[in-house]
PATIFI-943452 format. One line per 10 residues: number of its first residue (from 1); their letters; for each residue x, y, z of C-alpha. Coordinates in steps of 0.5 Angstrom, whole numbers. Each point is the difference from the previous one (the first is absolute). Layout:
N
NUM) a) X:Y:Z | ...
END
This chain:
102
1) mvkseliesl) -44:127:54 | 5:0:6 | 4:6:2 | 5:-1:-5 | -5:-1:-6 | -3:7:3 | 7:3:0 | 1:-2:-8 | -6:2:-2 | 0:7:3
11) aeraditlak) 6:1:-4 | -2:-1:-6 | -7:3:0 | 4:6:3 | 6:0:-4 | 5:1:6 | 5:-5:3 | -1:-6:4 | 3:3:6 | -4:6:-1
21) aeeivdlffd) -6:-5:0 | 2:-4:6 | 0:7:4 | -7:2:-2 | -2:-7:2 | 4:1:6 | -3:6:2 | -7:-2:-1 | 0:-6:4 | 4:4:6
31) avgdtlcagh) -5:6:0 | -6:-6:0 | 4:-4:6 | 1:7:4 | -6:2:-1 | -3:-7:3 | 4:0:5 | -1:7:3 | -9:-3:0 | -1:4:-7
41) rveirgfgaf) -4:-2:-5 | 2:1:-7 | -5:0:-6 | 2:0:-7 | -6:2:-4 | -3:-6:-5 | 5:-5:3 | -2:-1:7 | 2:2:8 | 5:-3:5
51) tvreykayeg) -2:0:7 | 2:-2:6 | -4:-5:4 | 0:-1:8 | -1:-6:3 | -1:-2:7 | 4:-4:4 | -4:-7:0 | 1:-8:4 | 2:-4:-6
61) rnpktgerit) 3:-7:1 | 6:-3:-3 | -2:-5:-6 | 6:-6:1 | -2:0:8 | -7:3:1 | 3:4:6 | -3:7:0 | 4:6:-2 | -1:8:1
71) vppkrlpfwk) 1:3:-6 | 1:7:0 | -2:5:-3 | 1:3:-7 | 0:6:-6 | 0:-4:-7 | 0:4:-7 | -7:-1:-3 | -1:1:-8 | -7:1:-2
81) tgmelkqrvd) -1:0:-8 | -3:7:-3 | -6:-1:-4 | 4:2:-7 | 5:-6:1 | -6:-5:2 | -3:2:-7 | 6:0:-4 | 2:-7:2 | -7:-2:-1
91) safpptpvks) -1:2:-6 | 7:-2:-2 | -2:-8:0 | -6:-3:-4 | -6:-3:3 | 0:-6:3 | -5:-5:-3 | -5:-3:5 | 0:-7:0 | -7:-4:1
101) gr) -1:-6:4 | -5:-3:-4
END
């Protein structure tokens, strides 16, 4: 599902206009992004949590030239799936049969 499909689904399920659904989706994503940029955690119970992980600077290599480069420190968003969502997704698919090598 892409953002436009999410907007269409929300508009249909909530019986609102596409413009209103787009505004709601944008507000949600903006709120999540702003919270992460402030260094805080966003947790949606049963769904998962977004956090920010900090990475230290390190020495790396340019894969084409082999030249040593310094990779600066960075902060990146990280997603951890909630237990309820994991179980829901897992139960949505039938078990894959294990083939015997004999």
